[in-house]
C-alpha positions in Angstrom: -23.3 18.5 104.3 -22.6 16.8 101.1 -19.9 17.1 99.7 -20.5 16.9 95.6 -17.9 15.2 93.5 -16.9 17.5 90.9 -16.0 16.0 88.0 -12.0 17.3 86.5 -11.4 17.6 83.1 -8.0 17.4 81.4 -7.3 19.3 78.6 -4.7 18.4 76.2 -3.5 20.7 73.0 -0.8 20.1 70.5 0.8 19.4 66.9 2.5 16.8 65.4 3.7 15.5 61.7 5.1 12.8 60.2 7.1 12.3 57.4 7.4 9.6 55.2 9.4 8.1 51.8 6.4 7.6 49.2 5.6 3.2 49.8 5.1 2.5 45.6 6.5 4.6 42.7 5.0 3.6 39.3 7.6 4.6 35.9 5.7 3.3 32.4 8.9 2.6 30.1 8.7 1.6 26.0 11.2 -0.8 25.0 10.0 -2.0 21.3 11.5 -5.0 20.3 10.4 -6.2 16.8 11.4 -9.8 14.8 9.6 -11.7 12.6 10.8 -14.6 14.7 8.3 -14.5 17.8 10.9 -16.4 19.7 13.2 -13.5 19.0 11.2 -10.7 18.9 10.6 -12.1 23.1 14.2 -13.1 23.7 15.0 -8.9 22.1 12.5 -7.7 24.4 13.5 -9.5 27.2 17.9 -8.4 26.6 16.2 -4.8 27.2 13.9 -5.4 30.0 16.9 -6.8 31.8 18.7 -4.1 30.7 16.5 -1.8 32.1 16.5 -3.7 35.6 20.0 -3.4 36.0 20.2 -0.1 36.1 17.2 0.0 38.0 19.6 -1.7 40.6 22.5 0.2 40.1 20.6 2.7 41.1 20.1 1.1 44.6 16.8 0.0 43.8 16.1 -3.5 45.1 15.5 -6.1 42.3 12.6 -7.7 44.3 11.1 -4.2 44.5 10.1 -4.3 40.7 7.1 -5.8 39.5 5.4 -5.6 36.1 2.3 -5.2 35.2 2.1 -5.3 31.8 3.7 -7.3 28.9 1.9 -7.6 25.4 3.9 -9.3 21.8 1.7 -9.1 18.7 1.6 -10.1 15.8 2.0 -7.3 12.7 2.4 -6.9 9.3 4.5 -4.2 7.6 2.7 -1.6 5.2 5.1 -0.8 2.9 6.3 -4.7 2.9 3.5 -6.9 3.8 6.3 -8.7 5.2 4.4 -10.2 8.9 6.5 -10.3 12.2 6.0 -9.8 15.9 6.3 -6.4 18.0 6.6 -6.6 22.0 5.5 -3.8 24.1 7.0 -4.3 27.3 5.8 -3.7 31.1 5.0 -1.1 33.2 7.5 -1.2 35.5 6.6 -1.2 39.3 8.0 -0.1 42.3 7.2 -0.9 45.8 
């Protein structure tokens, strides 16, 4: 008499969950700097953005985790006075 080899199957069921903090957060800030001279406008904006970055560090976000995604400076003419100048629009700040 021949023995038949029986296939044996092991079935396992389970449940699980995983919780992780987000790896990226995007915050958009608008800080406007205006001045008739390009360099003064640029310096003013940089000073304001540096202050914002320092506040983020004070809140526990590492400086190396903050990235810039957009930064614009454009020429403009005031509607009422016709005086030309520069307007700087700061970056979007991305935390990674």
